[in-house]
N, C-alpha and C positions, 0 to 999 in steps of 0.2 A: 502495500499500499504505500503510494509515499507520503512523502512527510506532511509538503504543505496538506493534504488533507488531515492527516490528525490533529495537526496544530489547526483546523479551522473547528475543533471538536470535539465530542470527547470518544472513543475510544472502546467501543465495551469491552472486545478481550481484555484489552488491561487491566490488573489490579484497580483498588480503589482509590492509593494513593497516588496515580499518577495521574490522575484525571482532573480540572481546573476545580477548583468550590468555588459556593462563592457564600459566601460569609455574611452576604447584605442581602434585604432583602429585595426580593427581583419589583417590585414598584420605584425605589428612591434608586434604584442602579440603574434603570430604564431610565429612571429622567437626567442623574449624573453622571449623564454618558462623557466618563475620563480618556486620556490620551490611552488611558488601559483598557480598560473594556472594549474601545475603536478595535483596538488588536487581535479585540477574542472574535469581532465581527467579519468575519475573511472565509466563509463561503465562499465553495467554488460552484458552479451555476454549468448543471451539465446536460443538454439536448442526445446525449444519444438512444435514450431510450423513446425518446415523440413519435407518439403513436401505436401505442402497447397499450392494449388493454385497462382499466384499472382493475385492481385483481379480485376476485371473488373474498372480500372478507370479511370476518366478523368479528364482533366484540362486545364490553359490556363492561358500566358504568359500578360505581361502586357497590350503589344500589343494589345491581343485576338486572337492572334494562337490558334487552342488546341492540342493537347498531349492523347493519349488513350495506354492505358499499350497493346495494342495489338497489337503499333507500335513498342512498342518496344524489341520484343521478338527476339529469334536470337543470343543473345549476351545475357553473363551474365551482370545483372543493375541492381546497390547499388541505393536502391531510399535513401534519409534521409532526413528526417521530419526537419522542423525548424522554426524561429520565430523569427523576427530583435528584439523583446526583450530580447530576450532570452540568455544573456551574454554566457552560454557554446555554444550554436549554431554557434554564432555566431566570437568567439575564433577556431573552427571547419572550418569555411570555408573555407580558404586557404590553408590548406590542403589538402580540399577534389578536391578545385583546381586542383593543385597542382598531386591529384590521378590522375583524369582527366586524364591530360597530360599526368602523367607516363604511363598510360593503356589506353590508348584511341581506339588502335585499337580491346582492348581485351574485355574490361569495361562502361558501358554507364552508370558514374554515372548522377542522376535525383535528385536534391535537389529542393525540395517542402515546400514555404513559408504556413505556418497556419494561416496568420496576413490578417483582415481583411481591411489592412490602403494598398491596393496595390501600391502608388503612396508611400508611404517607402521603398515597396521593389523594387522596382526601383531607387528610390533614393540610396538605399543598393549596389546596383548593380553596380552603374554607380559610386559611390564614391571609389566602392572596384580596379572595371576594371578585373574585372575573364575575365580569357578568356576563362574560354572550360565549366565553369556553365553558367544556363540558368536559370529568372529569373520566375522560374514555381510556379504559385498560385491555395491553396488549398483556398477559402476564409470559405467555407462550412464546413473545414475540414474533406468531407470525409474518407483519409485515416487515419488523430488521429483516427477515430470512426472506424472501420475496426479495425486497430490496434491495441487498448485500452488498449494504456502500459499508458496513462496520464502522460506520460516523456515525455519532449523535449529534447534534439534530441530524435528523435531516428528514427534507419539507420536500413531498413529492406537489404540485400542481396539475389539477384535469380537466378539459376544459369542458360543458354541458350537457357534452356525448359518452364522458368515462375516457377520452384516450391523451394518455397521458402530453402533458406540454415539455415541463423540462421538472427537474427537482435538482435543489439547492442541499450542497452535500456541505456539512457541516456550520457554524451561526451565520446573522447573515443583519443585521438590521431593518427589519420590519419596515419603521415610522420613517425611510429614508425616501428622496423623489426615486432614487433607479428599483424601488420596488413597484413605485407606483405604472411608470414605465412597466418592467416586464409582465405588470400585469394588467393591461391597455385592451389588447389583441382579447386573451380571453375575454376581460369584460365588458366590451364594449366600445371602448372610449379610452 
């Protein structure tokens, strides 16, 4: 795996101490982006799988509610794989919540935790009080296995027909103008 990709996010095969950790709250980290934080937003845009169909997957929330990929078709979907132990993932979450609010009528933002500890995910969401994100869980890491990036966060954009447009491997600043440019064609403007 290229070193640049490992620097862009969390390598889930590495032991815990090698991972960047976030000791600040996600919301304050997103608001006070310092030069050090900016270095963590260096994901790589990948279009190699453009046109691939959304995988047939299902996952649950901590209460046991299930969702399947078939329910997501009909409007563009941004699927974000993340984990509570991944510092860059945690930093992205408030920005993804804001993105979901901004494009609520045009884009579904689906964050899928790759944690095995469901209670930890539920506590994280309760502490952060996200308004537009749901605590979806994929404890068997089916999506990580499907996308095969080995890096968290990994975020994949699908068009309204369920075809992959691009994926961002590693952390990205979802509040910047580049994001709007990356979404423009898929969202229609």
